[in-house]
C-alpha positions as CSV (number, residue, x, y, z in Angstrom):
1,M,113.0,61.4,138.8
2,K,112.6,60.8,135.3
3,P,113.9,63.5,132.7
4,L,110.8,64.7,130.3
5,A,110.5,62.6,127.4
6,V,110.6,64.4,123.9
7,A,109.0,62.0,122.1
8,Y,105.6,64.4,122.1
9,S,104.9,68.3,121.8
10,P,103.8,69.8,125.2
11,S,100.2,70.4,123.2
12,D,99.8,66.5,123.0
13,M,100.4,65.9,126.4
14,D,97.9,64.0,127.9
15,R,96.5,63.5,131.7
16,T,98.8,60.3,131.9
17,Q,101.7,61.6,130.9
18,F,101.4,64.8,133.1
19,S,100.3,62.9,136.2
20,E,103.6,60.9,135.7
21,L,105.5,63.7,135.6
22,I,103.7,64.9,138.5
23,R,104.3,62.0,140.7
24,D,107.8,62.3,139.6
25,H,108.0,65.7,141.1
26,H,105.6,65.7,144.0
27,Q,108.3,65.0,146.8
28,P,111.0,67.6,145.6
29,L,108.4,70.0,144.8
30,L,107.0,69.4,148.1
31,A,110.2,70.2,150.1
32,Y,111.1,73.4,147.9
33,A,108.0,75.2,148.6
34,R,108.3,73.9,152.3
35,V,111.4,76.0,152.6
36,L,109.7,78.8,150.9
37,A,106.4,78.6,153.0
38,G,107.9,77.9,156.4
39,H,104.6,75.7,156.7
40,P,103.9,72.2,155.8
41,E,99.9,73.4,155.0
42,R,100.6,76.2,153.1
43,A,103.6,74.5,151.0
44,R,101.0,71.8,150.2
45,E,98.4,74.4,149.0
46,L,101.6,75.8,147.2
47,V,102.4,72.5,145.3
48,Q,98.5,71.9,144.5
49,D,98.0,75.5,142.9
50,T,101.5,75.2,141.0
51,F,100.1,71.6,139.5
52,V,96.6,73.5,138.3
53,A,98.9,76.1,137.0
54,A,101.3,73.9,135.1
55,W,98.5,71.7,133.8
56,Q,96.7,74.7,132.3
57,A,100.2,76.0,130.8
58,V,101.9,72.9,130.0
59,G,101.1,73.9,126.3
60,R,103.4,76.8,126.6
61,F,105.9,74.3,128.4
62,D,109.4,74.7,126.4
63,I,110.9,70.9,125.9
64,T,114.2,72.0,126.1
65,R,114.0,73.1,129.6
66,D,113.8,71.0,133.0
67,F,110.4,70.3,134.0
68,G,111.4,70.4,137.8
69,S,112.8,73.6,137.1
70,W,109.8,75.1,135.5
71,L,107.5,73.6,138.0
72,R,110.0,75.4,140.9
73,G,109.6,78.7,138.8
74,I,105.4,78.1,139.2
75,V,105.9,77.6,143.0
76,R,108.2,80.5,143.4
77,N,105.5,82.6,141.6
78,K,102.6,81.2,143.8
79,W,104.3,81.8,146.6
80,R,105.2,85.8,146.0
81,E,101.5,85.9,144.9
82,D,100.4,84.8,148.7
83,C,102.7,86.9,150.1
84,R,101.5,89.8,148.2
85,K,98.1,88.9,148.9
86,H,98.3,88.2,152.6
87,R,100.7,91.4,152.9
88,R,103.7,89.1,153.6
89,E,107.3,89.8,153.0
90,D,109.4,87.6,150.9
91,L,111.6,85.9,153.4
92,L,114.1,85.1,150.5
93,G,116.1,87.4,148.1
94,D,117.4,86.6,145.0
95,A,120.7,85.3,146.2
96,E,119.3,83.1,148.8
97,M,116.7,81.8,146.1
98,A,119.5,80.9,144.1
99,G,121.2,79.0,146.4
100,L,117.9,77.3,147.0
101,E,117.9,76.6,143.4
102,E,121.5,74.8,143.2
103,A,120.6,72.8,146.7
104,I,117.5,71.2,144.5
105,R,119.6,70.3,141.7
106,T,121.7,68.6,144.3
107,W,119.0,66.8,146.0
108,S,116.8,65.9,142.6
109,A,117.9,63.5,140.1
110,H,119.6,64.8,136.7
111,D,121.5,63.3,133.4
112,G,120.0,60.1,134.1
113,Q,121.8,59.6,138.0
114,E,119.5,59.3,141.1
115,G,119.3,62.1,143.3
116,L,119.6,62.2,146.6
117,L,115.9,62.1,147.7
118,D,115.5,59.4,145.3
119,R,118.2,57.4,147.3
120,L,116.5,58.6,150.5
121,A,113.3,57.2,149.6
122,D,115.1,53.7,149.0
123,C,116.7,53.9,152.3
124,R,113.5,54.5,153.5
125,S,111.7,51.5,152.1
126,K,114.4,49.6,153.9
127,L,113.7,50.5,157.1
128,P,111.8,48.4,159.8
129,K,108.1,49.3,159.9
130,S,108.4,50.7,163.3
131,L,111.0,52.9,162.3
132,S,109.4,53.7,159.4
133,L,106.2,54.8,160.9
134,A,108.1,57.0,163.4
135,V,109.7,58.6,160.4
136,H,106.5,59.2,158.5
137,A,104.8,60.7,161.7
138,Y,107.3,62.9,162.5
139,Y,108.6,64.2,158.9
140,D,105.4,63.1,156.6
141,E,102.9,64.1,158.9
142,D,104.9,66.9,160.8
143,R,103.9,66.0,163.8
144,D,105.7,66.6,167.4
145,G,107.0,63.9,169.4
146,E,104.3,63.7,171.9
147,S,101.6,63.8,169.1
148,A,103.3,61.2,167.0
149,S,104.0,59.0,170.1
150,I,100.1,59.0,170.8
151,A,99.2,58.3,167.0
152,L,101.7,55.5,167.1
153,G,100.3,54.0,170.7
154,I,103.9,54.2,172.1
155,P,105.6,56.1,174.8
156,T,107.1,59.5,174.0
157,P,110.7,58.0,174.9
158,T,110.1,54.9,172.5
159,F,109.1,57.1,169.8
160,R,112.4,59.4,170.5
161,K,114.4,56.7,170.4
162,R,113.1,54.6,167.2
163,L,113.1,58.1,165.5
164,E,116.9,58.5,166.7
165,R,117.6,54.8,165.3
166,A,115.6,55.6,162.2
167,R,118.0,58.8,161.3
168,T,121.3,56.7,162.1
169,A,119.8,53.7,159.8
170,L,119.2,56.2,156.8
171,R,122.5,58.0,157.5
172,H,124.2,54.8,156.8
173,C,122.1,53.9,154.2
174,L,123.0,57.1,152.3
175,E,126.3,56.8,153.1
176,S,126.9,53.7,151.9
177,A,125.5,54.8,148.5
178,N,127.7,57.0,147.6
């Protein structure tokens, strides 16, 4: 992720600049929302609502703050609002939320350094297509093993083996990047 440029004031931010910032923060924000919401579809809805709210409030964004932290704050508020609206209790208290925020800082880019999510994306791009498709079906599409194997047109044991190989390759790639 790129740090927020301070060459413009938030009120002057155009759609292109905002879109670039959203692209840079989309995956980490989706992961964060998934932890809060517990369900991928609900997480996607929270992130979409967050982007709409962020665009509407971008003129009030303090450019001295971290854009990712600001977006995560909006996600938290949207999540709490959703919990109240549907009479669900917050599953995480303040201490857990603080721990999650600290973990996100580790995973995200900061101070010009590549974050773990960026390194993971780079490692994923190096996977052979068969392994990449298995990872995509399981993690990005949130399919179970049987559903993923059907979608890929391969036997379930073959899918499981590809996913195992992909995880091993990603682990080695991440360890060698340190």
